[in-house]
SEFI-400811 format. One line per 10 residues: number of its first residue (from 1); their letters; for each residue x, y, z of C-alpha. Coordinates in steps of 0.25 Angstrom, whole numbers. Each point is the difference from the previous one (the first is absolute). Layout:
! residues N
NUM) a) X/Y/Z  ...
This chain:
! residues 576
1) mtgktpqydv) 17/-32/-94  7/-9/-12  -3/10/-11  -13/-9/-7  -11/7/-1  -9/0/9  -13/-10/-2  -12/8/7  -3/15/2  -3/-2/15
11) ailgagltga) 1/-15/8  -9/2/12  3/-9/12  -14/-4/6  -11/-5/-7  -9/6/11  -11/9/-2  10/11/-1  9/-6/-9  -11/-6/-8
21) alagclarng) -10/14/-1  15/7/-6  3/-11/-9  -14/2/-7  1/15/0  16/0/-7  -2/-12/-8  -13/7/-6  8/13/-3  10/-9/-7
31) akvlildsgt) 10/-3/8  6/-14/0  -3/-4/15  6/-12/7  -6/-5/13  9/-9/9  -5/-5/14  6/-12/10  -12/-5/1  -14/-4/-7
41) hprfstgesv) -15/3/-2  -9/-3/4  3/4/16  -5/7/12  4/15/2  -7/9/11  -4/14/-5  -18/-4/-5  -6/11/4  -1/11/-9
51) tpyaavllri) -2/15/3  -10/9/-7  13/8/-4  8/-13/-4  -12/-1/-8  1/13/-8  16/-3/0  -4/-11/-9  -9/8/-10  8/9/-1
61) lserygvpel) 13/-8/-2  -10/-8/-10  -3/13/-8  14/6/0  6/-13/-5  -10/-6/-9  -2/-13/11  -15/-2/-1  2/-13/8  5/10/11
71) sllsnfestq) -13/7/2  -6/-13/1  6/0/13  -6/12/4  -13/-6/6  -6/-9/4  -10/-7/-11  9/-1/-11  11/-6/8  -10/-10/5
81) ervsshcgln) -5/-2/-14  12/2/-10  12/-4/9  -4/-9/12  -12/-5/5  9/-3/14  1/15/3  -8/4/12  -7/16/1  4/11/7
91) rtsgylyhrp) -12/10/3  5/5/12  12/2/10  -5/-3/13  6/1/15  -4/-5/13  9/1/13  0/-10/10  5/-4/13  5/-11/8
101) gmrqnpvesa) -10/-8/8  -11/11/-2  -11/0/-13  2/5/-11  -8/16/2  -7/4/-11  1/15/-1  14/-4/-1  2/-3/-14  0/8/-14
111) qfspgslfqd) -2/-2/-14  6/9/-14  -8/-2/-12  2/9/-10  -15/1/-6  -10/-5/-10  9/7/-13  14/-7/2  -2/-15/-4  3/-11/11
121) gshffrqdtd) 14/-5/1  6/-14/2  7/-9/7  9/-5/-9  5/-16/-1  13/3/-1  4/-14/-6  -10/2/-10  2/15/-3  16/2/2
131) swlvntavay) 0/-12/-11  -11/6/-11  10/13/1  12/-9/-3  -10/-6/-13  -3/16/-4  15/2/-2  3/-10/-6  -12/1/-10  6/14/-2
141) gadirqqqri) 13/-5/-4  8/-3/15  8/-13/1  1/-6/14  10/-9/6  -5/-7/14  9/-7/8  12/9/-3  8/5/13  6/12/-4
151) tdvavgedgv) 16/-3/9  8/10/-8  -5/15/-5  11/6/-7  -4/16/-4  9/5/-13  2/12/-10  -9/-6/-11  -10/-9/9  -2/-10/12
161) tlstgdgkgp) 4/-13/1  -10/-10/8  7/-15/3  -7/-11/7  2/-11/8  14/2/3  6/5/-13  -4/-15/-3  -15/3/-7  -4/9/-12
171) vfrarfvvdt) 6/14/-1  -11/13/-4  4/12/-4  -9/14/0  1/15/-2  -4/2/14  -5/-7/11  -12/0/11  0/-7/11  -15/-2/8
181) sgpaspladr) 4/-15/5  -2/3/16  9/0/12  9/-9/-5  3/10/-14  13/-4/-6  2/15/-4  -1/4/14  9/-12/4  9/2/-12
191) lelreeptrl) 2/16/3  -1/1/15  -11/9/-1  -8/-4/13  -1/8/12  7/-4/12  -7/2/10  -13/4/-8  -3/15/1  -14/-5/0
201) rhrsrslynh) -8/3/16  -9/-10/-2  3/-15/5  -11/-12/0  -1/-15/-3  -9/-7/-7  -6/-13/-1  -12/-4/-12  -6/-12/-8  -12/-3/-10
211) mlgvrpyeet) -10/-8/9  -14/-5/-2  -12/0/8  3/15/5  -15/3/4  -6/15/-5  1/8/13  -15/6/0  -3/-14/-2  8/-2/16
221) vaagdqrarv) -6/11/7  -14/4/4  -7/7/-9  -1/14/9  13/0/1  5/2/-15  -3/13/-2  7/1/-14  -6/5/-13  8/-13/-9
231) pwsqgtlhhl) 1/-10/5  14/-5/6  3/-10/-8  -3/9/-14  15/6/0  11/0/8  -1/-4/16  11/7/10  -1/-5/13  9/10/9
241) feggwmwvip) 4/-1/14  12/7/8  13/-4/-8  -5/-4/-13  -13/-6/-9  -4/-11/-9  -4/-1/-13  -13/-7/-6  1/-1/-14  -11/-10/-7
251) fdnhpratnp) -1/-6/-12  -14/-6/1  -8/13/3  -9/0/-11  -10/-9/-7  7/-3/-12  13/-3/8  9/-14/-4  10/2/11  -3/-5/14
261) lcsvglvldp) 12/5/4  3/12/10  14/6/3  2/7/14  12/4/6  4/4/13  10/13/2  5/3/13  10/13/7  12/-10/5
271) evhpepgcsp) 1/8/12  -14/-2/4  -1/-15/-5  10/-8/1  2/-12/-8  -4/-11/9  8/-15/1  -10/-6/-7  -4/-4/-14  -7/12/-10
281) eeefrsfvar) -13/-8/1  0/-2/14  3/17/1  -9/2/-11  -12/-9/10  4/6/14  0/15/-7  -14/0/-4  -5/-8/13  3/12/7
291) ypdlapqfrd) -10/8/-6  -14/-6/3  -6/8/-14  9/-4/-8  4/-16/4  -13/-4/-7  4/5/-13  10/-10/1  -7/-11/7  -1/-9/-11
301) arparewtrt) 11/5/-10  11/-9/-4  14/5/-7  1/-4/-15  15/-1/-1  10/3/10  1/13/9  10/10/-5  7/8/13  10/11/-2
311) gtqqysskqt) 9/6/9  2/14/0  -4/3/-15  3/17/-2  12/3/-9  5/10/-8  11/4/-12  10/11/2  -2/3/-16  -10/-7/-11
321) vgyrwcvtga) 3/7/-14  16/-2/-7  6/-1/-13  -10/-10/-8  -7/-5/13  -10/3/11  -5/-7/10  -17/2/4  -11/-6/6  2/-10/10
331) aagyvdelhs) 16/-1/-4  2/15/6  -7/-2/12  -10/-3/8  -10/3/11  -13/-7/4  -13/-5/-7  -10/10/7  -5/9/-9  5/-7/-10
341) cgltaslqtv) 9/10/-3  11/-9/-7  -9/-2/-12  -5/14/-3  16/1/2  6/-9/-11  -12/4/-10  2/18/1  15/-7/0  -2/-7/-14
351) galgwrllda) -7/12/-5  10/11/2  13/-12/-4  -9/-6/-14  2/12/-7  13/7/4  6/-14/-3  -6/0/-16  4/15/-1  16/-4/4
361) lraddfaver) -2/-15/-8  -4/10/-13  11/11/3  12/-12/4  3/8/13  -2/-6/13  6/11/8  -4/0/16  -3/14/-2  -16/-6/-7
371) fsdvqeleqs) -2/-7/10  1/8/11  -15/4/2  -1/-15/2  9/-4/10  -7/16/8  -12/-7/-3  3/-14/6  7/6/14  -9/11/2
381) lldfndslva) -12/-12/-1  6/-10/9  3/11/12  -14/6/-4  -5/-14/3  9/-2/12  -5/11/6  -17/-5/-4  4/-14/7  8/4/12
391) aaftstadwe) -13/10/5  -10/-10/-4  6/-11/9  4/11/11  -16/4/-2  -4/-15/4  3/5/13  -13/6/2  -14/0/-9  -3/14/1
401) lwdswfqvws) 16/3/-5  -1/-11/-12  -13/5/-3  4/14/-2  12/-5/-7  -7/-9/-10  -10/13/-3  11/9/-4  7/-11/-8  -14/-4/-6
411) lgqllgllda) -2/15/-4  13/1/-7  -1/-12/-7  -14/4/-5  5/14/-7  12/-7/-4  -10/-11/-7  -7/12/-6  11/7/-7  5/-12/-5
421) rlalskyaen) -13/-4/-5  0/15/-7  14/-2/-4  -7/-11/-7  -12/4/-6  8/12/-7  12/-9/-5  -9/-9/-6  -5/13/-9  12/4/-6
431) hraeelagle) 10/-10/5  11/13/4  11/-3/10  -2/10/7  -14/-3/5  7/-11/9  12/8/5  -8/5/11  -3/-14/6  16/-4/1
441) rcapaggmpd) 3/13/6  -11/-3/10  5/-15/1  12/1/11  -12/3/10  -9/-13/-4  -7/7/-11  -6/13/10  -2/13/-9  10/10/4
451) ypplrelftr) -10/9/6  8/6/12  -11/-1/12  -1/-13/-3  14/-3/0  0/7/13  -11/-9/6  7/-13/-3  14/6/5  -8/4/13
461) aerlvrdvrt) -5/-11/2  11/-8/-3  8/9/10  -10/-2/11  -2/-15/-2  17/-2/1  -1/8/14  -8/-11/3  8/-9/-2  11/5/8
471) gdrdpresgl) -9/3/12  -1/16/-1  -13/-1/-3  -14/-8/6  -7/-10/-12  -14/4/2  2/13/1  9/0/-10  -12/-5/-8  -11/10/3
481) elmrvlrsad) 10/12/-3  2/-6/-14  -13/-2/-2  -5/14/4  10/4/-11  -5/-7/-10  -15/4/3  6/16/-2  5/-4/-13  -6/7/-10
491) ftppgygfge) 4/-8/-13  -8/-14/4  -10/-3/-9  -11/-2/10  -8/-13/-5  11/-7/5  -1/4/15  15/1/3  1/8/14  -15/-5/0
501) pgrrhhgmsp) -2/-7/17  -4/-14/0  1/0/-16  3/-15/-2  -1/-1/-15  6/12/-9  -4/-2/-15  -12/5/-8  -14/-2/-3  -7/5/-14
511) aqtlttlrwa) -6/9/9  14/4/7  6/2/-12  -9/11/-4  2/6/11  16/0/-1  -2/7/-14  -7/10/4  9/3/12  12/1/-10
521) rssrvpgeig) -7/9/-9  -4/10/15  10/11/1  3/-4/14  9/-12/-6  13/4/-5  1/1/-12  11/-10/-5  -7/-12/9  -13/6/-5
531) altyegltal) 2/-2/-13  10/-15/1  -11/-4/7  -12/4/-9  7/-2/-14  5/-13/6  -12/-5/4  -9/3/-12  13/-7/-9  -4/-11/7
541) lrdrvsrkdv) -15/2/-2  4/2/-14  8/-15/-2  -11/-7/6  -11/5/-7  7/-2/-12  3/-13/6  17/2/-5  3/-5/14  -5/-16/-2
551) alkdqlthav) -8/-7/-10  -15/0/2  -3/-13/0  12/-5/11  -9/10/8  -11/-5/-2  4/-16/2  5/4/12  -13/8/5  -9/-12/-4
561) aglplvgrpl) 10/-12/5  -3/4/14  -18/1/-1  -5/-14/7  -7/-5/-13  3/5/-13  14/3/3  3/-15/3  3/-3/-14  13/10/0
571) rvsgpk) 7/-6/11  11/-7/-2  2/-14/5  14/-1/8  6/-8/9  -6/6/14
């Protein structure tokens, strides 16, 4: 430092969703915040599918830090009405397994939908949502400087100096710096934080784009072949094949849509699918042509921008916090887009870092020990997500293995979702920080509750799948064994059908919700899980009845808009 007083309390590098959300939380609570970004808004970004768990985390951040704008992003209706009409609807996560040269077998499909008590999620059109979050942070007092390339970071006893333009541009000073910028993190580069080679086991490469003319999958196959309770196009669709997967995230999948685009990405294990010597467009067309029921969805599709194709993209950091600095989000590490685990991890870290940083600013004490739990959280989450995605990729070797692994993961997600929703309900009533402490303790395991039999089930499943990867076990037999283990567990809520052979849709109707509530109160259910299920579902029911989750007007508008005649005036005339 030069000895001059820092101009800002916190400098945040990167104006994406993570950086903007953190900036808004800090600025709303009195911190003087500067956002620095080498690019400009609006801009393209992946990480567009919001899971139910991520939606609850947005509400928790909103409640804890007093930023109601974050809550608007937690459900589809308010996002589409109050933030951007370019966003899409996300009612379900759908999975379809494909084999080269063969028609898709409808039996080899699955959906996970939390149920009618949960609000519908969104597909974020990131160029809109990220810009909106930046403007929210600015409205709370944050400053933003775009097109500022950080070329040097100097951390001293009295603060941090950030230089731009190879020393020829503006110089900024702050008491603390948080880098959320991404793989080309200035802080990671300056402090040599990257692990070489990375400790992560998973390896994948990807190519992705926004496209026009992508057909809803249910319109490309015979009606009798669909077997989907929720139309595939009304959520995030995952096409699965050995050694990879494809995301299809439409933004035009509801009556009030104004955005004709669809996000499409192909993620591949480079050992199974090495990069060919052709353009990304040619690779994409050649790949989908191998699968008879995949090709029709993209027959008339055309790219809306240049394709992005990456090499192997996994990376990690040996350290994520230090004296007066933190790297987080995509600046700290990256695994894969599968299950939207990166977005969820970023929101978990924002929640854990925000209050600690505000306390440090008030105390003027930035000792590393204050933030050691943040580093533990970040590193543990990265390792957990690495194991999760590596196992998922291995599971694509056989449908039975994928299906059983997917159900184990979905069970953990469901119980974690109920745990988070119950914690939010309690915190909203009394605003005691200890109501959220349990979630932070569970966060390193992806939010999975700290219930030993559940953790043991996940560990057993992960170990079994790893044996498949090493060739020590048969994929199909391993899948059938894992399904038997899941079926014998006494802590699976019955309405979701986990462990039931042939069950393709994992979600609850109102009648199944009542059945699950009765199950949760019975003596044969482990007390901890019974209480979590009953209290979590009843908390959701109370909120739905009181309309706390979303304004009644927004709900009615979207419900009526889909009706043939009376809904016509409510449909937005857009560019389609």
